[in-house]
Legacy VTK file of the C-alpha trace (Angstrom):
# vtk DataFile Version 3.0
C-alpha trace
ASCII
DATASET POLYDATA
POINTS 83 float
21.281 1.575 -98.397
24.724 2.871 -97.044
25.597 6.840 -97.404
28.301 8.255 -97.685
28.223 11.917 -97.231
31.349 14.585 -96.904
31.899 18.074 -96.216
34.772 20.420 -97.886
35.193 23.116 -96.132
37.702 26.439 -95.122
37.392 26.045 -91.745
35.321 23.754 -89.609
32.582 22.306 -90.362
30.278 19.081 -89.317
27.407 17.242 -90.477
24.209 15.422 -88.701
21.847 13.140 -89.614
18.584 13.137 -87.374
21.894 13.565 -84.213
24.129 11.139 -85.267
27.294 13.271 -85.777
28.368 11.585 -89.089
30.848 14.018 -90.075
33.581 16.006 -88.537
35.862 18.361 -90.174
36.545 20.394 -87.041
39.461 22.957 -86.283
41.083 25.882 -88.478
42.627 24.729 -91.744
42.408 25.769 -95.170
39.655 23.746 -97.384
39.856 19.817 -96.250
37.251 17.201 -97.162
36.028 14.584 -94.488
33.911 12.042 -94.952
31.664 9.647 -92.889
28.850 7.023 -93.926
25.403 5.878 -92.079
22.625 3.222 -93.064
19.409 4.458 -93.765
16.180 3.356 -94.627
13.971 4.626 -97.010
12.297 7.925 -96.504
13.447 11.659 -95.108
15.832 12.437 -92.991
17.376 15.321 -90.902
20.271 17.337 -91.942
21.870 19.679 -90.386
25.486 21.255 -91.753
27.641 23.434 -89.063
30.342 25.944 -90.496
32.373 28.330 -88.698
34.831 30.531 -91.155
38.038 31.747 -88.955
40.592 34.157 -90.847
41.261 34.622 -94.129
39.228 33.124 -97.120
35.996 30.614 -96.536
34.556 27.615 -98.420
32.195 25.045 -98.197
30.841 21.940 -100.290
28.695 19.395 -99.168
28.438 16.350 -100.912
26.869 12.556 -100.840
27.084 9.354 -102.509
24.786 6.280 -101.746
23.292 3.449 -103.692
23.519 3.512 -107.219
25.261 7.067 -107.083
28.026 8.384 -107.335
29.790 11.420 -105.171
28.096 14.379 -105.733
27.199 17.826 -104.372
23.193 17.244 -102.924
21.117 18.929 -104.973
18.358 21.280 -104.112
15.903 19.112 -105.137
16.658 16.359 -102.648
16.258 18.419 -99.829
13.035 20.286 -98.368
12.251 22.440 -95.292
10.303 21.894 -91.846
9.843 24.489 -89.837
LINES 1 84
83 0 1 2 3 4 5 6 7 8 9 10 11 12 13 14 15 16 17 18 19 20 21 22 23 24 25 26 27 28 29 30 31 32 33 34 35 36 37 38 39 40 41 42 43 44 45 46 47 48 49 50 51 52 53 54 55 56 57 58 59 60 61 62 63 64 65 66 67 68 69 70 71 72 73 74 75 76 77 78 79 80 81 82
């Protein structure tokens, strides 16, 4: 199905699924949300979140929505680690 991913960050962030940039929330800014969508087949997919903090306060929230569920912070149970 089609999944939407979002980063809400202070300052810049980016989210990749595999090698595809899905969310580009770059530059120095206060908390700001950007999103993007990608069709995904069933199974595991590599996710990478890049983030940088400039000056002042910082923050990062990563969320998703997809077939059958609304936007929510990605739960740890949906993630795994492969070296």
